[in-house]
C-alpha positions as CSV (number, residue, x, y, z in Angstrom):
1,X,0.1,0.2,0.2
2,X,1.1,3.4,-0.8
3,X,2.2,5.6,2.2
4,X,-1.3,8.0,1.6
5,X,-3.6,4.9,1.2
6,X,-1.9,2.9,4.4
7,X,-2.4,6.8,6.4
8,X,-6.2,7.1,5.1
9,X,-6.6,3.5,6.4
10,X,-5.0,4.4,10.0
11,X,-6.8,7.5,10.1
12,X,-10.2,4.8,9.5
13,X,-8.9,2.8,12.7
14,X,-7.5,5.3,14.6
15,X,-9.5,8.7,15.2
16,X,-8.4,8.7,18.5
17,X,-4.6,8.7,17.7
18,X,-5.3,10.8,14.8
19,X,-7.0,14.0,17.5
20,X,-4.0,13.2,19.8
21,X,-1.4,13.3,17.5
22,X,-2.6,16.5,15.9
23,X,-1.7,15.5,12.1
24,X,-3.7,17.3,9.9
25,X,-4.3,15.3,6.7
26,X,-2.4,13.5,3.3
27,X,-2.6,13.4,-0.1
28,X,-3.3,10.8,-2.7
29,X,0.7,12.0,-3.9
30,X,4.6,12.5,-3.2
31,X,3.8,15.3,-0.9
32,X,2.5,15.6,2.9
33,X,0.8,19.6,4.1
34,X,1.6,19.9,7.3
35,X,-1.1,23.0,7.9
36,X,-1.9,25.8,10.5
37,X,-6.0,25.8,9.9
38,X,-8.4,24.1,12.7
39,X,-9.7,21.0,10.3
40,X,-12.5,18.4,10.2
41,X,-11.5,15.6,8.7
42,X,-14.7,13.1,6.8
43,X,-14.9,9.8,6.3
44,X,-13.7,9.5,2.4
45,X,-12.4,7.5,-0.8
46,X,-11.8,11.4,-1.9
47,X,-8.7,13.3,-2.2
48,X,-8.9,16.0,0.8
49,X,-7.1,19.0,-1.3
50,X,-5.3,21.9,1.5
51,X,-6.2,25.9,1.3
52,X,-3.2,26.5,3.0
53,X,0.1,25.1,4.1
54,X,2.9,26.5,6.3
55,X,5.9,23.6,5.0
56,X,5.8,21.3,2.5
57,X,7.8,17.8,3.8
58,X,8.5,14.6,0.6
59,X,8.1,11.6,1.7
60,X,9.0,8.3,-0.8
61,X,5.5,6.4,-1.9
62,X,7.6,3.0,-1.0
63,X,7.0,3.5,2.5
64,X,6.1,0.0,4.5
65,X,2.7,0.7,6.8
66,X,5.2,0.0,10.4
67,X,7.3,3.0,8.7
68,X,4.1,4.5,8.2
69,X,2.8,3.8,12.0
70,X,6.4,5.1,13.2
71,X,6.0,8.3,11.3
72,X,2.6,9.0,12.0
73,X,3.3,8.3,16.3
74,X,5.9,11.0,16.2
75,X,3.9,13.4,13.5
76,X,3.3,16.0,15.7
77,X,6.4,17.5,16.3
78,X,6.7,18.4,13.0
79,X,3.7,20.7,12.7
80,X,4.3,24.3,14.2
81,X,0.9,25.1,15.0
82,X,-1.4,22.1,17.4
83,X,-3.9,21.4,14.8
84,X,-7.5,19.3,15.7
85,X,-9.7,17.2,13.6
86,X,-12.3,14.7,14.0
87,X,-13.9,12.0,11.6
88,X,-17.4,11.9,11.0
89,X,-19.5,9.4,10.5
90,X,-19.2,7.8,6.9
91,X,-22.8,8.9,6.1
92,X,-22.1,11.9,6.7
93,X,-21.0,15.0,3.7
94,X,-18.2,14.7,1.8
95,X,-17.6,18.4,2.0
96,X,-14.9,19.6,4.1
97,X,-15.7,22.0,6.6
98,X,-12.9,24.2,7.2
99,X,-13.1,26.4,10.4
100,X,-10.6,30.0,10.3
101,X,-8.2,30.2,13.0
102,X,-8.9,33.2,15.1
103,X,-4.9,34.5,13.7
104,X,-6.7,33.9,9.8
105,X,-9.6,35.7,10.4
106,X,-7.9,38.5,10.9
107,X,-5.7,38.3,8.2
108,X,-8.1,38.2,5.5
109,X,-10.0,40.8,7.5
110,X,-7.0,42.8,6.5
111,X,-7.2,41.4,2.5
112,X,-10.5,43.3,2.6
113,X,-9.8,46.2,-0.5
114,X,-11.8,48.5,2.7
115,X,-9.4,47.8,5.7
116,X,-6.4,47.6,3.1
117,X,-6.8,51.3,1.9
118,X,-7.5,52.7,5.1
119,X,-4.4,50.7,6.0
120,X,-2.2,51.8,3.2
121,X,-3.3,55.2,3.9
122,X,-3.1,56.0,7.1
123,X,0.8,54.9,6.2
124,X,1.2,57.8,3.4
125,X,-0.9,59.7,6.5
126,X,2.0,58.7,8.7
127,X,4.7,59.4,5.9
128,X,4.1,62.4,4.5
129,X,3.2,61.0,0.7
130,X,0.6,62.4,-1.3
131,X,1.3,61.4,-4.6
132,X,1.1,57.5,-3.2
133,X,-2.4,58.7,-1.4
134,X,-3.5,60.3,-4.1
135,X,-2.9,57.1,-6.2
136,X,-5.3,55.0,-3.5
137,X,-7.4,57.4,-3.7
138,X,-7.7,57.9,-7.1
139,X,-8.2,53.3,-7.4
140,X,-10.7,52.8,-4.3
141,X,-13.5,55.3,-6.5
142,X,-12.3,52.3,-9.7
143,X,-13.7,49.5,-7.2
144,X,-16.1,51.0,-5.4
145,X,-14.5,51.8,-1.7
146,X,-16.8,53.6,0.7
147,X,-14.9,56.6,1.5
148,X,-15.4,57.9,4.5
149,X,-15.0,61.5,6.5
150,X,-12.0,60.1,8.6
151,X,-10.4,58.8,4.6
152,X,-11.5,62.3,3.4
153,X,-9.7,64.1,6.5
154,X,-6.3,62.0,5.4
155,X,-5.9,63.2,2.4
156,X,-7.1,67.0,2.6
157,X,-4.3,66.8,5.8
158,X,-1.7,65.5,3.2
159,X,-2.7,67.9,0.3
160,X,-3.1,70.8,2.7
161,X,0.6,70.3,4.8
162,X,3.6,70.7,3.2
163,X,5.1,66.7,2.5
164,X,8.0,65.0,1.7
165,X,8.2,64.6,-1.4
166,X,8.4,61.1,-3.1
167,X,7.2,58.7,-5.9
168,X,8.7,59.2,-9.8
169,X,8.0,61.6,-12.4
170,X,8.3,64.9,-11.8
171,X,8.1,65.0,-8.1
172,X,9.3,68.4,-7.2
173,X,8.1,70.3,-4.2
174,X,7.0,73.0,-6.2
175,X,5.1,71.0,-8.2
176,X,3.8,68.6,-5.8
177,X,2.2,71.2,-3.9
178,X,0.6,72.7,-6.7
179,X,-0.9,69.2,-7.1
180,X,-2.1,69.1,-3.6
181,X,-3.9,72.1,-3.6
182,X,-5.0,70.9,-6.8
183,X,-6.5,67.7,-5.6
184,X,-7.6,68.7,-2.1
185,X,-10.3,71.3,-3.6
186,X,-11.1,68.4,-6.3
187,X,-11.0,65.8,-2.9
188,X,-13.3,68.3,-0.8
189,X,-15.7,69.0,-3.1
190,X,-16.2,65.2,-3.9
191,X,-16.4,64.7,0.2
192,X,-20.2,67.7,0.1
193,X,-20.7,65.7,-3.3
194,X,-20.8,62.4,-0.8
195,X,-22.8,64.1,1.5
196,X,-19.9,63.6,4.4
197,X,-20.6,65.3,7.4
198,X,-17.1,67.7,8.0
199,X,-15.7,68.3,11.2
200,X,-13.3,71.0,13.0
201,X,-10.7,68.9,11.1
202,X,-12.2,68.9,7.7
203,X,-12.4,72.8,7.8
204,X,-9.0,73.2,9.2
205,X,-7.4,71.3,6.4
206,X,-9.5,73.7,3.4
207,X,-8.0,76.6,5.2
208,X,-4.7,76.0,4.9
209,X,-5.3,75.3,1.4
210,X,-6.7,78.8,0.6
211,X,-3.4,80.2,2.9
212,X,-1.4,78.3,0.5
213,X,-3.7,80.3,-2.3
214,X,-2.5,83.8,-0.5
215,X,-6.4,83.8,0.2
216,X,-7.0,84.3,3.9
217,X,-10.8,85.6,3.4
218,X,-11.5,82.2,2.4
219,X,-10.0,80.5,5.4
220,X,-11.7,83.4,7.5
221,X,-15.3,82.3,6.1
222,X,-14.4,78.6,6.5
223,X,-13.9,78.9,10.3
224,X,-17.7,81.2,10.2
225,X,-18.9,78.3,8.5
226,X,-17.1,76.3,10.0
227,X,-19.4,77.7,13.3
228,X,-23.4,77.4,11.6
229,X,-22.3,73.3,12.0
230,X,-21.8,74.3,15.8
231,X,-18.6,73.0,15.4
232,X,-16.6,74.2,17.9
233,X,-12.8,75.9,16.8
234,X,-9.6,75.5,17.5
235,X,-6.4,77.3,18.0
236,X,-5.2,75.8,14.6
237,X,-8.1,76.7,12.7
238,X,-7.6,80.6,12.9
239,X,-4.0,80.3,11.9
240,X,-4.6,79.9,8.4
241,X,-6.5,83.2,8.2
242,X,-4.7,85.0,11.3
243,X,-1.3,84.4,9.8
244,X,-2.5,84.9,6.0
245,X,-3.7,88.7,7.0
246,X,-0.7,89.9,9.0
247,X,1.8,88.0,6.1
248,X,0.1,91.1,3.5
249,X,0.0,93.1,6.0
250,X,-3.7,94.1,6.4
251,X,-3.5,94.6,9.6
252,X,-7.3,95.6,11.0
253,X,-9.0,92.0,9.0
254,X,-6.5,90.6,11.2
255,X,-7.7,92.1,14.4
256,X,-11.5,90.7,13.4
257,X,-10.0,87.3,13.2
258,X,-8.1,87.5,17.1
259,X,-12.0,89.7,18.3
260,X,-13.0,86.7,16.6
261,X,-11.0,83.6,18.4
262,X,-11.9,85.7,21.4
263,X,-15.6,85.6,21.4
264,X,-15.0,81.7,20.5
265,X,-12.9,81.1,23.9
266,X,-9.9,80.3,22.1
267,X,-6.8,81.8,24.0
268,X,-3.5,82.6,21.4
269,X,-0.6,81.7,21.9
270,X,3.4,83.6,21.7
271,X,3.3,82.6,17.8
272,X,-0.7,84.1,16.9
273,X,0.4,87.1,19.4
274,X,4.2,87.8,18.0
275,X,2.5,87.9,14.2
276,X,-0.3,90.0,15.5
277,X,3.0,92.3,17.2
278,X,4.5,92.0,13.9
279,X,1.8,93.3,11.4
280,X,1.2,96.4,14.3
281,X,4.6,97.3,14.0
282,X,4.8,97.7,10.6
283,X,1.8,99.7,9.7
284,X,3.0,101.4,13.0
285,X,0.0,100.7,15.4
286,X,1.7,101.7,18.4
287,X,-1.5,101.0,20.5
288,X,-2.0,97.8,19.4
289,X,1.5,97.2,20.1
290,X,1.2,98.7,23.5
291,X,-1.4,96.8,24.3
292,X,-0.4,92.8,22.2
293,X,2.8,93.5,24.5
294,X,0.7,93.5,28.1
295,X,-0.9,90.2,27.0
296,X,2.6,88.9,26.4
297,X,3.2,89.8,29.8
298,X,0.1,88.3,31.3
299,X,0.5,84.7,29.2
300,X,3.5,84.1,27.8
301,X,5.8,85.6,30.3
302,X,8.9,85.5,28.5
303,X,10.1,84.9,24.8
304,X,11.5,83.1,22.6
305,X,14.3,84.4,20.3
306,X,12.1,85.3,17.2
307,X,9.3,87.0,19.2
308,X,12.1,89.5,21.3
309,X,13.6,90.6,17.8
310,X,10.6,91.5,17.0
311,X,10.0,93.3,20.5
312,X,13.2,95.0,19.4
313,X,12.4,96.2,16.0
314,X,9.5,98.2,16.9
315,X,11.7,100.1,19.6
316,X,13.9,100.6,17.4
317,X,11.6,102.2,14.7
318,X,11.4,105.8,14.3
319,X,7.3,105.0,14.2
320,X,8.1,104.2,17.8
321,X,9.8,107.8,19.0
322,X,6.6,109.6,18.2
323,X,4.2,107.4,19.7
324,X,3.3,108.2,24.2
325,X,2.0,110.7,26.6
326,X,4.7,113.8,26.9
327,X,2.7,114.6,30.1
328,X,1.0,112.2,32.7
329,X,-0.5,112.0,35.5
330,X,2.4,110.2,38.2
331,X,-1.0,109.4,40.7
332,X,-2.5,107.8,38.1
333,X,0.6,105.6,37.3
334,X,1.1,104.9,40.6
335,X,-2.5,103.8,41.4
336,X,-1.9,101.7,38.4
337,X,0.7,99.7,39.3
338,X,-1.0,98.7,42.6
339,X,-4.4,98.1,41.2
340,X,-1.9,95.2,38.8
341,X,-0.1,94.0,41.1
342,X,3.3,95.2,40.4
343,X,4.9,95.4,37.2
344,X,2.9,97.0,35.1
345,X,0.9,99.8,34.9
346,X,-1.3,100.0,31.8
347,X,-2.2,103.4,31.4
348,X,-0.2,104.0,28.0
349,X,3.1,104.9,26.0
350,X,4.9,107.9,28.7
351,X,7.1,110.0,27.1
352,X,8.2,111.0,23.4
353,X,11.7,110.3,22.0
354,X,13.8,107.9,20.1
355,X,15.2,104.6,22.5
356,X,18.0,102.5,23.8
357,X,18.1,99.6,22.7
358,X,20.1,96.7,24.2
359,X,20.9,93.0,25.5
360,X,21.3,93.0,28.9
361,X,21.4,90.6,32.2
362,X,20.0,91.4,36.0
363,X,21.7,91.5,39.0
364,X,20.6,88.9,41.4
365,X,19.0,91.7,43.4
366,X,17.1,92.5,39.7
367,X,19.2,95.8,39.1
368,X,19.1,96.2,35.5
369,X,22.8,96.1,34.4
370,X,22.6,98.8,31.1
371,X,19.8,101.3,32.5
372,X,19.9,101.3,36.0
373,X,16.0,100.1,36.7
374,X,15.1,98.1,39.7
375,X,12.8,94.9,39.2
376,X,9.5,94.1,41.2
377,X,8.6,91.2,42.3
378,X,4.9,90.7,41.1
379,X,2.6,89.6,44.4
380,X,0.6,86.5,44.2
381,X,-2.7,87.0,45.7
382,X,-3.3,84.5,48.9
383,X,-6.6,83.4,47.7
384,X,-5.7,82.9,44.0
385,X,-3.0,80.4,45.8
386,X,-6.2,79.0,48.1
387,X,-7.8,78.2,44.8
388,X,-5.1,77.2,42.7
389,X,-4.6,74.4,45.3
390,X,-8.4,73.0,45.1
391,X,-8.1,72.9,41.8
392,X,-4.5,71.1,42.3
393,X,-6.6,68.6,44.6
394,X,-9.1,67.9,42.0
395,X,-7.1,66.8,38.7
396,X,-4.9,65.1,41.4
397,X,-8.4,63.4,42.6
398,X,-9.4,62.6,38.9
399,X,-5.6,61.1,37.6
400,X,-4.6,59.5,41.0
401,X,-6.5,57.3,43.4
402,X,-9.0,58.8,44.8
403,X,-8.7,57.3,48.8
404,X,-4.8,57.6,48.5
405,X,-4.8,60.8,47.7
406,X,-6.7,61.9,50.4
407,X,-4.8,59.6,52.8
408,X,-1.9,62.1,51.6
409,X,-4.8,65.4,52.4
410,X,-4.9,64.0,55.6
411,X,-1.5,63.4,56.9
412,X,-0.2,66.6,55.5
413,X,-3.1,68.4,57.9
414,X,-1.6,66.2,61.0
415,X,2.1,66.7,60.8
416,X,2.2,70.1,57.7
417,X,2.8,72.5,57.5
418,X,6.2,72.4,55.9
419,X,8.6,75.5,55.4
420,X,10.0,73.4,52.0
421,X,9.6,70.5,49.9
422,X,11.5,68.2,48.1
423,X,11.1,66.5,45.2
424,X,13.4,63.4,46.3
425,X,13.8,61.1,43.5
426,X,15.1,64.7,41.3
427,X,17.4,66.0,43.7
428,X,18.5,62.1,44.9
429,X,19.1,61.3,41.5
430,X,21.0,64.4,40.8
431,X,24.3,63.3,39.1
432,X,23.7,60.1,40.5
433,X,22.8,56.0,38.9
434,X,20.7,55.0,42.1
435,X,19.0,57.2,44.8
436,X,22.1,59.0,46.5
437,X,20.7,59.4,49.9
438,X,23.2,61.0,51.5
439,X,22.7,64.0,49.5
440,X,19.3,64.1,49.8
441,X,19.8,63.9,53.2
442,X,22.3,67.1,53.4
443,X,20.0,68.4,51.2
444,X,17.7,68.3,53.7
445,X,19.8,69.1,56.4
446,X,21.3,72.4,55.1
447,X,17.0,73.4,53.5
448,X,16.5,72.9,57.9
449,X,19.5,75.5,58.6
450,X,17.8,78.0,56.5
451,X,14.4,77.3,57.6
452,X,12.5,80.1,60.2
453,X,11.4,77.0,62.0
454,X,14.5,74.7,62.0
455,X,12.4,72.3,60.5
456,X,12.7,69.2,58.6
457,X,11.6,70.0,55.1
458,X,9.0,67.6,53.7
459,X,10.6,64.5,51.2
460,X,8.2,63.4,48.8
461,X,9.5,59.9,48.1
462,X,7.8,57.0,45.7
463,X,6.8,54.0,47.7
464,X,9.7,51.9,45.6
465,X,12.7,54.2,46.5
466,X,11.7,53.7,50.1
467,X,11.7,50.1,50.0
468,X,14.3,47.9,48.2
469,X,17.6,48.8,46.3
470,X,19.9,51.1,47.6
471,X,17.2,51.9,50.5
472,X,17.9,48.4,51.9
473,X,21.6,49.5,52.9
474,X,21.9,50.0,56.8
475,X,23.2,53.0,56.2
476,X,19.7,54.6,54.2
477,X,17.8,52.5,56.2
478,X,19.3,55.2,59.7
479,X,18.7,57.8,57.6
480,X,14.9,56.8,56.4
481,X,14.2,56.0,59.8
482,X,15.3,59.1,60.9
483,X,12.9,61.7,58.3
484,X,9.8,58.9,59.4
485,X,10.5,60.1,63.0
486,X,10.4,62.9,62.6
487,X,7.3,63.7,60.4
488,X,9.6,64.5,57.5
489,X,9.0,61.7,55.1
490,X,5.9,60.4,52.3
491,X,5.9,57.6,50.3
492,X,4.2,58.3,47.6
493,X,1.6,54.5,46.7
494,X,2.6,51.8,44.0
495,X,1.1,53.3,41.2
496,X,0.8,56.2,41.9
497,X,2.6,59.6,40.5
498,X,4.3,61.8,43.2
499,X,4.7,64.8,41.0
500,X,0.9,65.7,41.7
501,X,2.0,64.8,45.4
502,X,5.2,67.0,46.2
503,X,3.4,70.2,44.2
504,X,0.2,70.2,45.9
505,X,2.0,69.9,48.9
506,X,4.5,72.3,48.4
507,X,0.9,74.8,47.1
508,X,-1.2,74.1,49.5
509,X,1.7,75.0,52.3
510,X,2.9,78.3,50.6
511,X,6.1,77.0,50.9
512,X,9.3,76.4,49.1
513,X,10.2,73.8,46.2
514,X,13.1,72.4,46.0
515,X,13.4,70.4,42.6
516,X,15.0,70.4,39.2
517,X,11.8,69.3,37.2
518,X,11.4,72.0,34.4
519,X,7.1,71.4,35.3
520,X,6.8,71.3,31.2
521,X,5.4,68.0,30.6
522,X,1.8,67.0,29.9
523,X,1.2,67.4,34.1
524,X,2.1,70.7,34.3
525,X,0.3,71.7,30.9
526,X,-2.8,70.6,32.6
527,X,-2.6,73.6,35.3
528,X,-2.9,76.2,32.7
529,X,-0.2,79.1,31.6
530,X,-1.7,81.8,33.9
531,X,-0.9,81.5,37.9
532,X,0.9,78.3,37.6
533,X,4.4,79.7,36.2
534,X,4.2,83.0,38.3
535,X,3.7,80.5,41.5
536,X,6.2,77.8,40.0
537,X,8.7,81.9,39.7
538,X,8.5,82.8,43.5
539,X,8.9,79.2,44.5
540,X,10.9,77.2,43.2
541,X,14.5,76.1,44.4
542,X,16.9,74.7,41.9
543,X,20.8,73.0,42.5
544,X,23.4,72.1,41.0
545,X,26.6,70.5,42.1
546,X,29.9,70.5,41.0
547,X,33.7,68.9,42.6
548,X,34.5,72.5,43.1
549,X,32.0,73.9,44.9
550,X,29.3,70.7,46.8
551,X,25.8,71.8,46.0
552,X,24.6,75.0,45.0
553,X,21.3,76.2,45.8
554,X,19.2,78.8,43.8
555,X,16.5,80.5,45.0
556,X,14.4,82.3,43.8
557,X,14.9,85.5,42.2
558,X,13.7,88.7,45.0
559,X,11.9,89.8,41.4
560,X,9.6,88.1,38.9
561,X,10.8,86.6,35.5
562,X,8.0,88.3,33.8
563,X,7.7,91.6,31.1
564,X,7.6,94.4,33.4
565,X,6.8,97.9,32.6
566,X,8.5,100.5,35.0
567,X,6.5,104.1,36.0
568,X,9.4,105.9,34.3
569,X,7.7,104.2,30.8
570,X,11.0,102.2,30.6
571,X,10.7,97.6,29.0
572,X,12.5,94.7,30.3
573,X,11.4,91.9,28.1
574,X,12.8,88.3,29.6
575,X,13.6,85.9,26.6
576,X,14.2,81.4,27.3
577,X,17.8,82.7,26.4
578,X,19.8,82.2,29.4
579,X,18.9,80.3,32.8
580,X,19.6,82.3,35.3
581,X,22.4,79.2,36.3
582,X,24.5,78.1,34.1
583,X,24.0,81.4,32.1
584,X,22.2,84.2,33.2
585,X,19.4,85.1,31.5
586,X,19.2,87.6,28.2
587,X,16.4,90.5,28.4
588,X,15.2,93.5,26.2
589,X,15.5,96.9,27.6
590,X,14.4,99.3,26.3
591,X,14.5,103.4,27.7
592,X,14.0,106.6,25.9
593,X,17.0,108.2,25.5
594,X,15.8,111.7,26.4
595,X,14.5,109.4,30.4
596,X,16.9,107.6,31.0
597,X,18.6,106.8,34.9
598,X,21.5,106.9,35.6
599,X,22.2,103.6,37.0
600,X,23.6,103.7,40.1
601,X,26.7,102.5,42.0
602,X,25.9,98.7,41.7
603,X,26.4,98.8,37.8
604,X,28.4,97.0,35.7
605,X,29.3,94.6,39.1
606,X,27.9,92.5,40.9
607,X,26.0,93.7,44.7
608,X,28.9,91.6,47.1
609,X,25.7,89.7,49.3
610,X,26.6,89.6,52.4
611,X,26.9,86.1,54.5
612,X,27.0,82.6,52.9
613,X,24.3,81.3,50.2
614,X,22.2,80.2,52.9
615,X,21.8,83.8,54.4
616,X,20.5,84.7,51.2
617,X,18.4,81.8,51.2
618,X,16.8,82.7,54.4
619,X,16.1,86.2,53.2
620,X,14.2,84.4,50.7
621,X,12.4,82.1,53.0
622,X,11.3,84.7,55.2
623,X,9.5,85.9,52.5
624,X,7.0,83.5,52.3
625,X,7.3,82.6,56.0
626,X,4.3,81.3,56.9
627,X,1.7,83.2,58.9
628,X,1.4,83.3,62.8
629,X,-1.2,81.3,63.1
630,X,0.1,78.8,61.8
631,X,4.0,79.2,63.8
């Protein structure tokens, strides 16, 4: 008997052995197919045809029955995937029933034309391949594949974006951009014909197409049309119209877009404000420049280099010379300063004449090294701090296990307040591979020496830092136990983000926060750009470590790092260049040449600070000293 016949005979007489050995099937040919399918067999003399095979093994048909049986018993290890089979009664249908595995079902779903189209289009969107995406779109239309809102939005995005040039033929950047414009509007028209509901992404992409055509009017009309669909525009939706009008020098139309943003509750960021500042400066709208500088002051605080250059251009321009009041009420200015909390008055440009514009630095006391103007420390309303602590608690309660965070709040109420809070992991890992408990202890002791209450600061550490790893060393165990006994250590629970804990503790205690964390990630973006940056400037203590100086504390400066307008009409605009640790921060200093103030004797030199670094820190700490009721 041939090999196939032998095996089929064994199959008839020993179905249980078949299932146990997971043998798929055989044919009368010289080939054995081992498959990853789950297949149901029937007793039949017909040839069972395999739909798919993973391996192809060749065996001669002259094998004896004994050899076949031996192979049959060992066959299971030849298949990469276990195969189940059952034998039906001879009276059952001769048809082979194929039950597809989940893996094969998934593969077949992927092979469906509409799913392949979606996947390939997403790859084009990810890699910026406009030409291939248009080819896919054209093929989909021919094949009758249903094109959804998501598909249309990806196509419009690619047509409107500055995409990478891919493909063959004439694919210069200019030609691809032109192709994107032509096909983009065609696709948008087809979307309307197909009665596909547009969304914010749709209108934004088409507005960008309009901007490429240098048609900001169309882009603005699309925003208004978006509103008619009851779709709330985003900041990105306004960009094409706003930047388009600014680029064309149409200041009044740009102001209309800006007003529409305000009415829609959309807050402009530095890029939008800088564009408005540029067009206002170019057309000589001094009152708008003044307004925009204050908007930058309240929302941005420190400006990037490109914005700083626009500010300098305005103050150096001839138009700025003639803008301003020659006579003003000094008391009105002082009242404006008090009302605003310090650092600005909002009365308008003071004086006339040419401006002296230079890049400069501040000394440790906040005195400008160029004009001698002393910057102020802008007050924070205690009610603002209280409200911020409440909002912080609410945010943390949504993102942390509420019971655990409530437990921490109760612990803080019983053990606090603290003059300072330490981000334990950040400070302990400073210039260290593993958590340096000795370094953390030195920082805590130095802070206690500076503290008005001479109390240890609160150290926040994640529980995994307190139990296991370096914490298991005997010397570190003693430090941890000492902090616990003093009520100065809180271990945040497993699965928590300790950032919420140390930030809430510092805000609610109105204390200093010792960390080098720049607090720029998503968590801190949730806190907004109004109060939190002001609080951070006045409360964050940063550290540097060097072999020569050891630990150096960088206390909050005695002035606010924000755009400031003096009572005499001069301006100081901080940039993001420099960090006041390794490199001094750069400021734009603008003063009227006719009203420049003679700098004090400290000009050009760093004023001496009596005592050590600790004395300076203690002075800052005393400014933030808690009320008598908390002492």
